[in-house]
C-alpha positions as CSV (number, residue, x, y, z in Angstrom):
1,M,-6.7,-21.7,-4.8
2,L,-4.4,-21.5,-1.8
3,C,-0.8,-22.4,-1.9
4,G,-0.3,-26.1,-1.4
5,T,1.2,-28.1,1.5
6,R,3.7,-26.1,3.6
7,L,6.9,-27.6,4.7
8,G,8.1,-27.5,8.3
9,A,9.5,-24.2,9.6
10,D,12.9,-25.8,10.1
11,D,13.0,-27.1,6.5
12,P,12.3,-24.2,4.2
13,C,14.2,-25.7,1.2
14,L,15.2,-22.3,-0.1
15,M,17.6,-22.0,-3.0
16,P,20.5,-19.5,-3.1
17,V,19.8,-16.3,-5.1
18,E,23.3,-14.8,-4.8
19,G,24.5,-13.3,-8.1
20,K,21.1,-12.8,-9.6
21,R,20.0,-9.5,-11.0
22,L,16.9,-7.6,-9.8
23,L,15.3,-4.4,-11.1
24,L,13.6,-2.4,-8.3
25,V,11.0,0.1,-9.6
26,A,10.2,2.7,-7.0
27,A,8.9,6.2,-6.9
28,T,11.3,7.6,-4.3
29,T,14.4,6.7,-2.4
30,G,12.7,6.7,0.9
31,Y,12.9,4.2,3.7
32,Q,11.0,1.4,2.0
33,T,13.3,1.5,-1.0
34,R,16.3,1.4,1.2
35,M,14.9,-1.6,3.1
36,F,14.6,-3.5,-0.1
37,A,18.0,-2.5,-1.4
38,E,19.5,-3.6,1.9
39,A,17.7,-6.9,1.7
40,A,19.1,-7.4,-1.8
41,G,22.6,-6.7,-0.5
42,R,22.3,-9.3,2.3
43,L,21.2,-11.9,-0.3
44,G,24.1,-11.0,-2.6
45,V,21.7,-9.8,-5.3
46,A,22.7,-7.2,-7.8
47,C,20.0,-4.5,-7.4
48,T,19.4,-1.8,-10.0
49,L,16.9,1.0,-9.1
50,A,14.5,2.5,-11.7
51,T,13.2,5.7,-10.2
52,D,11.7,9.1,-10.9
53,R,14.2,10.9,-8.6
54,C,16.7,11.8,-11.3
55,R,16.7,15.3,-12.7
56,S,16.9,14.2,-16.3
57,L,16.3,11.1,-18.4
58,D,19.8,11.7,-19.9
59,D,21.6,11.9,-16.5
60,P,21.4,8.7,-14.5
61,W,22.1,9.0,-10.8
62,W,25.6,8.5,-9.6
63,D,24.8,5.0,-8.3
64,G,23.7,3.7,-11.6
65,A,19.9,4.2,-11.2
66,I,17.8,4.2,-14.3
67,P,15.8,7.4,-14.6
68,V,12.1,7.0,-15.5
69,R,8.8,9.0,-15.5
70,F,5.8,7.1,-14.2
71,D,3.4,9.5,-15.8
72,K,4.7,8.7,-19.4
73,P,2.9,5.8,-21.2
74,A,5.9,5.2,-23.4
75,E,8.3,4.6,-20.5
76,A,8.0,0.8,-20.5
77,A,9.0,0.6,-24.1
78,R,11.9,2.9,-23.7
79,L,13.1,1.0,-20.6
80,A,12.7,-2.3,-22.3
81,V,15.0,-1.2,-25.2
82,L,17.5,0.2,-22.6
83,V,17.8,-3.0,-20.5
84,G,16.9,-5.7,-23.1
85,R,15.8,-9.3,-22.5
86,G,18.0,-11.2,-20.1
87,A,19.2,-8.1,-18.2
88,F,17.3,-9.0,-15.1
89,D,16.1,-12.2,-13.3
90,G,13.3,-10.5,-11.6
91,V,11.4,-7.2,-10.9
92,V,9.9,-5.7,-7.8
93,A,7.7,-2.6,-7.6
94,L,7.1,-0.3,-4.7
95,G,4.0,1.9,-5.1
96,D,1.0,1.8,-7.4
97,A,2.3,3.8,-10.3
98,P,5.7,2.0,-10.3
99,A,3.7,-1.3,-10.3
100,V,2.1,-0.3,-13.6
101,L,5.4,0.5,-15.2
102,A,7.0,-2.7,-13.8
103,A,4.2,-4.8,-15.2
104,E,4.4,-3.3,-18.6
105,L,8.2,-3.7,-18.6
106,A,8.1,-7.3,-17.3
107,E,5.9,-8.3,-20.3
108,R,8.4,-6.8,-22.7
109,I,11.5,-8.4,-21.2
110,A,9.8,-11.8,-20.3
111,V,10.2,-11.6,-16.5
112,P,7.3,-13.0,-14.3
113,F,5.2,-10.3,-12.7
114,H,1.6,-9.1,-12.6
115,S,-0.1,-8.5,-16.0
116,A,0.0,-5.0,-17.2
117,A,-3.8,-4.9,-17.5
118,G,-4.1,-6.2,-13.9
119,A,-1.7,-3.5,-12.6
120,R,-3.5,-0.8,-14.4
121,A,-6.9,-2.0,-13.1
122,A,-5.5,-2.1,-9.5
123,H,-4.5,1.5,-9.9
124,D,-7.9,2.7,-11.1
125,K,-10.7,2.4,-8.5
126,H,-13.5,2.6,-11.1
127,R,-12.1,-0.2,-13.3
128,M,-11.5,-2.2,-10.2
129,R,-15.1,-1.9,-9.2
130,Q,-16.2,-3.0,-12.6
131,L,-14.1,-6.1,-12.6
132,F,-15.2,-7.0,-9.1
133,E,-18.8,-6.7,-10.1
134,Q,-18.3,-8.8,-13.2
135,A,-16.7,-11.5,-11.0
136,G,-19.8,-11.6,-8.8
137,L,-18.2,-10.0,-5.7
138,A,-20.1,-7.8,-3.3
139,V,-19.8,-4.3,-4.7
140,P,-21.4,-1.1,-3.4
141,A,-23.4,1.1,-5.8
142,Y,-20.8,3.3,-7.5
143,R,-20.3,5.8,-10.3
144,R,-17.7,8.2,-11.4
145,V,-18.3,11.8,-12.3
146,P,-16.0,14.4,-14.0
147,V,-14.4,17.0,-11.8
148,S,-16.1,19.6,-14.0
149,C,-19.6,18.3,-13.3
150,D,-22.5,20.2,-11.8
151,V,-21.7,19.6,-8.1
152,E,-25.3,20.5,-7.0
153,R,-26.8,18.0,-9.4
154,A,-24.3,15.3,-8.4
155,A,-25.0,15.8,-4.7
156,G,-28.8,15.6,-5.4
157,E,-28.4,12.3,-7.3
158,S,-26.4,10.6,-4.6
159,R,-27.5,8.3,-1.8
160,Y,-26.3,8.9,1.7
161,P,-24.1,8.1,3.4
162,C,-21.6,7.9,0.5
163,V,-17.8,8.0,0.1
164,L,-16.1,10.2,-2.5
165,K,-12.6,9.1,-3.6
166,P,-10.0,10.0,-6.2
167,L,-9.5,7.2,-8.8
168,G,-5.7,6.9,-8.6
169,L,-4.5,8.1,-5.2
170,S,-3.6,5.7,-2.4
171,A,-3.1,5.7,1.4
172,S,-6.7,7.0,1.9
173,R,-5.6,10.4,0.4
174,G,-8.7,12.3,-0.6
175,V,-11.2,9.7,0.6
176,I,-14.1,11.5,2.3
177,R,-17.4,10.4,3.7
178,A,-20.5,12.6,3.1
179,D,-23.7,12.2,5.0
180,T,-25.6,15.1,3.5
181,P,-25.7,17.0,0.2
182,E,-23.8,19.9,1.9
183,E,-21.0,17.6,3.0
184,F,-21.0,16.1,-0.5
185,R,-20.4,19.5,-2.1
186,A,-17.7,20.4,0.4
187,A,-15.9,17.0,0.0
188,F,-16.1,17.2,-3.8
189,R,-14.5,20.6,-4.0
190,R,-11.8,19.6,-1.5
191,I,-10.9,16.5,-3.6
192,V,-10.7,18.6,-6.8
193,K,-8.1,20.8,-5.0
194,I,-6.2,17.7,-3.9
195,L,-6.1,16.4,-7.5
196,E,-4.9,19.7,-8.7
197,S,-2.0,19.7,-6.3
198,A,-1.1,16.0,-6.9
199,A,2.4,15.4,-8.2
200,S,1.3,13.6,-11.3
201,R,0.8,15.8,-14.3
202,R,-0.9,13.1,-16.4
203,R,-4.5,14.2,-17.0
204,G,-6.1,10.9,-17.5
205,A,-9.3,9.5,-15.9
206,E,-7.5,9.2,-12.6
207,E,-7.2,13.0,-12.3
208,S,-10.3,14.1,-14.2
209,H,-12.9,12.0,-12.4
210,I,-14.1,11.4,-8.8
211,Q,-15.7,8.1,-7.8
212,I,-18.9,8.1,-5.6
213,E,-19.7,4.9,-3.7
214,D,-22.3,3.9,-1.1
215,Y,-20.6,3.8,2.3
216,I,-19.9,0.2,3.5
217,P,-20.3,-0.3,7.3
218,G,-18.3,-3.0,9.0
219,Q,-14.9,-3.9,10.4
220,E,-11.9,-3.3,8.2
221,F,-9.0,-5.7,7.5
222,A,-5.8,-5.8,5.4
223,L,-4.4,-9.0,3.8
224,E,-0.8,-9.3,2.8
225,A,-0.3,-12.0,0.3
226,I,1.9,-13.2,-2.6
227,V,0.7,-14.7,-5.9
228,T,2.6,-17.3,-7.8
229,A,1.4,-18.1,-11.3
230,G,-2.1,-17.1,-10.3
231,R,-2.2,-18.9,-6.9
232,L,-2.6,-16.9,-3.8
233,Q,-0.6,-17.5,-0.7
234,A,-1.9,-15.5,2.4
235,L,1.0,-14.2,4.4
236,A,-0.7,-12.2,7.2
237,L,-4.2,-10.9,7.9
238,F,-4.3,-7.7,9.9
239,D,-7.1,-6.4,12.0
240,K,-7.7,-2.7,12.0
241,P,-9.1,-2.1,15.4
242,E,-10.0,1.6,14.8
243,P,-13.6,2.1,13.6
244,L,-12.7,3.9,10.4
245,E,-16.1,5.4,10.0
246,G,-15.1,8.8,8.5
247,P,-15.3,11.5,7.6
248,Y,-11.7,10.6,6.7
249,F,-10.2,7.1,6.8
250,E,-6.7,7.4,8.3
251,E,-5.2,4.0,9.0
252,T,-3.3,3.8,12.2
253,I,-3.1,0.4,13.9
254,Y,-2.5,-3.0,12.2
255,V,-2.5,-6.2,14.3
256,T,-1.9,-9.8,13.2
257,P,-3.1,-12.5,13.5
258,S,-6.7,-11.5,13.2
259,R,-8.9,-12.1,16.2
260,R,-11.9,-13.0,14.0
261,E,-13.2,-16.5,13.9
262,A,-11.6,-19.0,11.4
263,E,-14.7,-18.9,9.2
264,T,-14.4,-15.2,8.6
265,V,-10.7,-15.4,8.0
266,Q,-11.2,-18.1,5.4
267,A,-14.0,-16.0,3.8
268,I,-11.6,-13.0,3.5
269,I,-8.9,-15.2,1.9
270,R,-11.4,-16.7,-0.6
271,T,-12.8,-13.4,-1.5
272,T,-9.3,-11.9,-2.0
273,E,-8.5,-14.9,-4.3
274,Q,-11.5,-14.0,-6.4
275,A,-10.6,-10.3,-6.5
276,V,-7.0,-11.0,-7.5
277,S,-8.1,-13.3,-10.3
278,A,-10.7,-10.8,-11.4
279,L,-8.1,-8.1,-11.7
280,G,-5.5,-10.3,-13.5
281,L,-2.8,-10.1,-10.8
282,V,-0.8,-13.2,-11.5
283,H,2.7,-13.0,-10.0
284,G,4.0,-10.9,-7.2
285,P,3.0,-9.3,-3.9
286,V,-0.5,-7.9,-3.3
287,H,-1.9,-5.8,-0.5
288,A,-5.7,-6.1,-0.2
289,E,-8.1,-4.2,2.0
290,M,-11.7,-5.2,2.8
291,R,-14.6,-4.7,5.1
292,V,-16.8,-7.4,6.7
293,N,-20.4,-7.1,7.9
294,E,-23.4,-9.3,8.2
295,R,-23.7,-9.4,4.4
296,G,-20.2,-10.8,3.9
297,V,-16.8,-9.6,2.6
298,W,-16.6,-6.4,0.6
299,M,-13.3,-5.8,-1.2
300,L,-12.3,-2.2,-0.9
301,E,-9.2,-2.5,-3.1
302,V,-6.3,-4.7,-4.1
303,A,-2.9,-3.2,-4.8
304,A,-0.3,-4.8,-7.0
305,R,2.5,-4.1,-4.5
306,P,3.5,-4.9,-0.9
307,I,2.4,-3.0,2.2
308,G,3.8,0.5,2.2
309,G,6.1,2.5,4.4
310,L,7.9,0.7,7.2
311,C,4.9,-1.5,8.0
312,A,6.7,-4.6,6.7
313,K,8.8,-4.5,9.8
314,A,5.8,-5.8,11.7
315,L,6.2,-9.1,9.8
316,R,8.9,-11.8,9.9
317,F,8.8,-15.3,8.6
318,T,10.6,-18.6,9.0
319,G,14.0,-18.2,10.4
320,G,13.4,-14.5,11.1
321,M,13.1,-13.6,7.4
322,P,11.8,-10.1,6.8
323,L,9.0,-9.6,4.2
324,E,11.4,-7.7,1.9
325,E,13.6,-10.8,1.6
326,L,10.6,-13.1,1.0
327,I,9.4,-10.8,-1.8
328,L,12.9,-10.6,-3.4
329,R,13.3,-14.4,-3.3
330,H,9.9,-14.9,-4.9
331,A,10.7,-12.3,-7.6
332,L,13.9,-14.2,-8.4
333,G,12.1,-17.5,-9.0
334,E,12.3,-19.1,-5.6
335,D,9.5,-21.2,-4.1
336,V,8.4,-19.4,-0.9
337,C,5.4,-21.6,-0.2
338,S,7.1,-23.1,2.8
339,L,7.6,-19.8,4.6
340,Q,5.2,-19.0,7.5
341,R,4.7,-15.9,9.7
342,E,6.9,-16.5,12.8
343,D,5.6,-14.3,15.7
344,P,2.7,-15.2,18.0
345,A,1.3,-11.7,17.5
346,S,2.7,-8.5,16.1
347,G,1.6,-5.1,14.9
348,V,2.4,-1.6,13.8
349,M,1.0,1.9,14.4
350,M,1.4,4.4,11.7
351,I,1.6,7.5,13.9
352,P,-1.0,10.0,12.5
353,I,-0.4,13.7,11.9
354,P,-2.7,15.5,14.4
355,R,-2.7,18.9,12.6
356,A,-1.0,20.8,9.8
357,G,2.2,22.7,10.6
358,I,5.9,22.4,10.8
359,F,7.4,19.5,12.7
360,Q,10.0,20.6,15.3
361,A,10.7,17.7,17.7
362,V,9.3,14.7,19.6
363,K,9.6,13.8,23.3
364,G,9.0,10.5,25.0
365,T,10.6,8.1,22.5
366,E,12.7,6.4,25.2
367,E,9.7,6.0,27.4
368,A,7.7,4.6,24.5
369,A,10.5,2.1,23.7
370,R,10.3,0.8,27.3
371,V,6.6,-0.1,27.0
372,K,6.2,-3.9,27.4
373,G,5.8,-5.4,23.9
374,I,7.3,-2.5,22.0
375,C,10.2,-3.6,19.8
376,G,10.7,-0.5,17.7
377,V,10.1,3.3,17.7
378,E,10.9,5.0,14.4
379,I,10.2,8.7,13.9
380,T,10.4,9.4,10.2
381,A,9.4,13.1,10.2
382,K,12.3,15.5,10.0
383,A,12.7,18.8,11.8
384,G,11.4,21.6,9.6
385,Q,9.2,19.2,7.6
386,R,5.8,20.6,6.6
387,L,3.1,18.3,7.8
388,E,-0.4,17.9,6.3
389,P,-3.0,15.5,7.8
390,L,-5.6,13.6,5.8
391,P,-7.4,14.0,3.5
392,E,-4.7,16.2,1.8
393,G,-1.7,14.5,3.4
394,H,-0.3,11.1,2.6
395,S,2.4,10.5,5.2
396,Y,2.9,9.8,8.9
397,L,5.1,11.0,11.8
398,G,6.6,7.6,12.2
399,F,6.0,4.0,13.2
400,L,5.6,2.0,16.4
401,F,6.2,-1.8,16.3
402,A,5.1,-4.4,18.9
403,R,5.4,-8.1,19.4
404,A,3.6,-10.1,22.2
405,E,1.9,-13.4,22.9
406,T,-1.6,-12.1,22.0
407,P,-3.1,-9.5,19.6
408,E,-4.7,-7.8,22.6
409,Q,-1.3,-7.3,24.2
410,V,0.1,-5.9,20.9
411,E,-2.7,-3.4,20.5
412,W,-2.3,-2.3,24.2
413,A,1.4,-1.8,23.7
414,L,1.0,0.3,20.6
415,R,-1.7,2.5,22.2
416,R,0.3,3.0,25.4
417,A,3.5,3.9,23.5
418,H,1.7,6.4,21.4
419,A,0.1,8.0,24.5
420,V,3.6,8.9,25.9
421,L,4.8,10.6,22.7
422,E,4.7,14.4,22.6
423,F,5.1,16.1,19.2
424,E,6.0,19.7,18.8
425,I,4.3,21.1,15.7
426,T,4.3,24.8,15.0
427,A,2.0,26.8,12.8
428,A,3.1,26.8,9.1
429,L,3.5,30.1,7.3
430,P,1.0,30.6,4.4
431,V,2.3,29.8,1.0
432,I,2.6,33.0,-1.1
433,H,2.3,32.4,-4.9
434,L,4.2,35.1,-6.8
């Protein structure tokens, strides 16, 4: 069910949240975490960070952050004892693993958030497929196989084209299309190496299995939404104009509003509602991705968190409110149903890494910023940073932002600005293991 009648844009009827206390659960202290912390500061909200960045569970960071380990099942119980009931008025999670911890903690301290079971299902691609199938959603043929399986046999038992993907990684990391048994075997072995090098040390099903699915043709979309007591409110539907046909699935351009007809847009929203309900995501932001073809809407996945990186800067709502503020207000109990996306059209390009190496510098940022429609050029890569493209990598060189009257103008601006950027990337020295 969609959120009810919206109020006018000039009458949002928002209540003050100053003085309330928020727990922000985040895997790193990167730019997205800072954006949420800054939004909390503007609102006068006391924000405490629970993060895995601390060196020891016994030594909280100087700024009062609570040290946690996202790969430890007992963390939620330990954290609940530490903070106690009534310590926070709301909780927000950034990232898939933090969302699981936040959900488990929220149940213990009686703060509204997604269910723990729902957050865990959203973090496990196999369990997600099972729940979608049980709910009657369109689901490709799928199975999971152990990383220790007979690869030759697994390749022979697969239908082609197919997609191999890790169960617990995000941002398309490790997702590879295979059109032949030879490509299957190469992709499988490559994903095993990615899993072995992943930061998490937890050897659960997410790290010990690989999912095999039939490839789904069609155009891809992303829906940003927020759920209140089980009711979905669509915030923005993004077109992904790149074909994303593989062998890797690197996302680059997001443009909103969608250029698809109203019937397809409504079908996407209805299917996302069903998917959210099937997973048990009941309160908080969700980021959903799907494909549409002649057979209908196919949910790829639903995450129990907001859109990642700096992509939220492509969105603003009633009165110029950023997405971070909307999510914080919602977490603290405010009714955000009146808020609407404000811009005629907007978008973001996640600048892809063209090749592995060491980032040195970038030229053309001033020229890119002068492109009509561009409203932001942010290079997040640092000089000396080691770069790794997909499928091993999981980061970008930076972000381009555009606003214009039409989605077509936004897409043109993003592509034009990207075309004038020149990145200097030198070859990386091999890693020597002693």
